[in-house]
N, C-alpha and C positions, 0 to 999 in steps of 0.2 A: 144361459151367457145374460138371462136376466138374473138371477141371485147372486151372481157377482158382480156384474155391476151396483147391484143395490147395497153390497158389502162393503164396495170399494167407496159407495157417497157418505156412506155413514163414516165411517171411518176417518175419512176425508173432512166430515164436520164436526165430529167427535175432535181431533188437532186442531182445527180451526178456532173451535170455542173453547179450548184451553190458552192454545195462543193468544187471542184475546182477552183474556184476564190479566189485566196489571198486575205489577209483580206487588204496587201500593193495594192492591185487594189481598194480596193474599195474603202480606203481612198483618193488617188489619185485622181478619180474620183469625189468625196466629193469636194478635192480642188479644182479641176479645175473648177468643176461648182461653189461655192463660190469666186471665185477670177473674175469668168466674169463680169463686172462692166454691161450688158446688164439684166443680168440673176438675178443682187441684185437692185432692184429698190427702186430709195432713198426718201426718206421720202419725202424730199420738195424742189424742181428743178423749174427753168422758163419754159416756155411752150415749149420749145424744148430738153428739157431733163436734160440742164446744169446747173452748178452752177454758170456761170460765165456768162454776157452779156457785151458785149459791144457799148456801145452806142454813138450819138451824139446830143446836145442842141444846140440852139439860144437862146439868150437873148429874155425872155419875152416869153419861149414855155413849159410847161408842159409836159413830157414823163408821158406815163403808162403801166408798167412792169409787165406783169401778170407770178404770181408764183402758182404755184398746189401742195399741200397739202394732200400727197396719204396716210398718219398716221401722229398721232398725235408727233410735235419733235419741239426741242425749238433749235435756230438757229441765228446766229449774219448775219444780213444784210446789207454789209459795201458800201459804195460810193468810187471812187477812184478817182484821177483828177491827172495831172500831176503837179501841183501845190497845196500846202495844203492848199493854200488863196482862191480857188475859190468858188464861191457862191454858193455853190446848196446841197440840201438838198433831203431829203425822206419829203417830203411835208405831206401825207397819207397814210394809208395803212388800206384797204377796204378788209372788209370780206363779204364773200359766202352770209351772210343773213343782208347785206347790210350797218352793220354799221361800223360806221369810227374813226381811233385814229390820233392821231399827232396833231401839228407839229413834225418832228424830225429832229435831226440834220444829220450828213453822214454817219452815224451808229445808227442802231437800235438792240435791241437783243429780240427776241418775243419766245412766247412759244406758237406754234398751236397747239387748240385740237380740233378743227373740222378739219374732211378731207372736201378739196373743190376745187376750183379758187376764189381765191385773189387777190390783185392787189394792186400794191402801185404807188403814183404819184410824180415825181419828180422834183420842175424846181426849181429857184431861191428864196434866202430869202430876200423879199421886203420889210423887214423893215431894211437889210446891205443896199442897195441902191448901192451896187458894182456890173454891170451885169458880165454875162458870157457865152460865147459860146466857143466852143471846145467837147473834147473828153471825158469821162466817163468812168467808168466800176463798173459796178454792182456785187459782188461778196455773195453767201450764203453760209456760213460755219457752218456747224453742231455742234451743241456746244457736 
């Protein structure tokens, strides 16, 4: 009989505790958790989890940048350089299954359907002929 009384008392205490928590406290806890950038995983990001990557390139070099797709999403990938006339572009986009698409320009809008590890290659457009050495930034912009 003593065990049953203890079980009923513990159950009643748990019910009272849950009932005493105000809805505003529950709402605040939910808002705080959803506002935390670590708890809300990005659908598409670079391998370090960021949406912006700062890079340096030398003329004739090809850079490879990995992109992780955690769930399907449409994004814009954009290259920014100090000069708008810099000869640099997104050359190709490779999917996890090995297929490739490209060449592109300084901007690419793409709908990722499959999750996994994608990568882009960035280099000069050899048809233009202007050489570029310097800094650039690649940004993933969710649509």
